[in-house]
C-alpha positions, -999 to +999 in steps of 0.1 A: +130+189-228+131+148-231+168+148-221+156+167-194+130+142-184+150+115-186+183+127-170+152+135-139+138+101-144+178+087-142+179+111-106+152+093-090+158+055-106+191+061-088+175+074-057+155+044-055+177+020-062+209+032-037+186+033-009+170+000-014+205-018-018+213+006+015+183-007+037+187-041+022+213-048+049+198-044+071+184-082+065+218-094+072+214-072+107+181-086+117+189-126+110+223-112+129+201-100+157+172-123+157+201-159+162+219-137+186+179-133+208+178-172+200+214-184+219+206-161+241+172-175+252+179-211+248+218-211+257+217-186+279+183-184+295+184-146+289+166-117+268+167-089+259+135-063+253+155-042+230+172-066+207+135-080+205+124-046+197+152-038+172+136-070+151+108-056+149+125-019+145+149-033+113+118-054+096+100-026+092+122+000+082+131-024+053+098-030+040+091+005+042+125+018+030+129-002+004+093-002-011+104+022-039+130-004-050+103-031-054+082-008-077+110+001-096+119-034-101+085-041-107+085-068-079+051-058-062+028-087-065+002-080-090-018-104-110-008-094-148-024-124-169-036-095-195-001-066-186+022-092-200+008-096-234-004-067-241+018-041-264+042-011-246+024+015-256-004-001-238+010-013-206+027+029-205-010+039-203-017+010-175+014+024-152+007+062-160-031+060-151-016+035-122+009+058-113-014+092-112-044+081-107-037+056-076-001+057-062+003+094-063-030+103-042-022+075-017+013+089-011+006+125-009-020+107+017+002+089+040+026+118+039-008+144+047-019+117+074+012+105+094+031+137+094+010+152+131+015+116+140+055+116+138+055+151+152+042+145+179+063+111+187+096+134+179+082+158+202+080+139+229+111+114+218+087+092+218+106+057+232+094+025+242+065+012+264+084-019+270+106-014+306+142-022+284+125-011+251+142+012+223+138+047+228+141+055+189+099+049+186+099+081+172+120+078+147+107+045+132+077+063+133+092+089+111+103+056+082+062+062+073+066+095+055+101+088+044+081+052+026+055+079+010+082+109-003+103+074-016+073+056-034+062+093-045+091+099-064+099+067-075+065+072-093+074+106-106+102+083-121+080+056-132+052+087-152+079+103-170+093+061-181+057+057-192+056+092-210+087+083-226+071+054-238+039+071-249+064+101-269+079+070-288+112+085-269+127+059-246+118+020-245+098+011-213+123+004-187+134-027-182+120-042-153+140-075-130+111-097-112+146-113-101+116-145-110+149-153-144+176-154-123+192-188-116+194-202-078 
């Protein structure tokens, strides 16, 4: 049973890792598009609503679809004055309770509330309100329940890691905050 849970946690971690790494490439696209908008505006006195909106779309996609990746690497903002000093077992309890009592209910709520919102947008193939804007607003809105679903999956992985730690069968996952890397 425990090896199945460990395998499941690894698969869920892999989903967050791959999604985060793939979607993070959109930040490069965002920089290139922003540069293009600036060059068009100041060098050629030209502009494009679609290009400007695409920066917003890319930013929203990165922000929402990388949330599970950020959770996996424990890189969300938090005040952990006490957390770092506690034992792995105490941290596992805090992670488990936080996941079960806070993260999962919020994710389920976001999914429930956003599904009608997104389905209406899909039914009318909602586009930009601006002339010359992007027509894929419904795609952007789809990222809302997708974000919650990815966070929910990563929350399941975090809960499994916590349970395994509490059972004495696993060390807590190493969280890479990126703070210890050399620049």
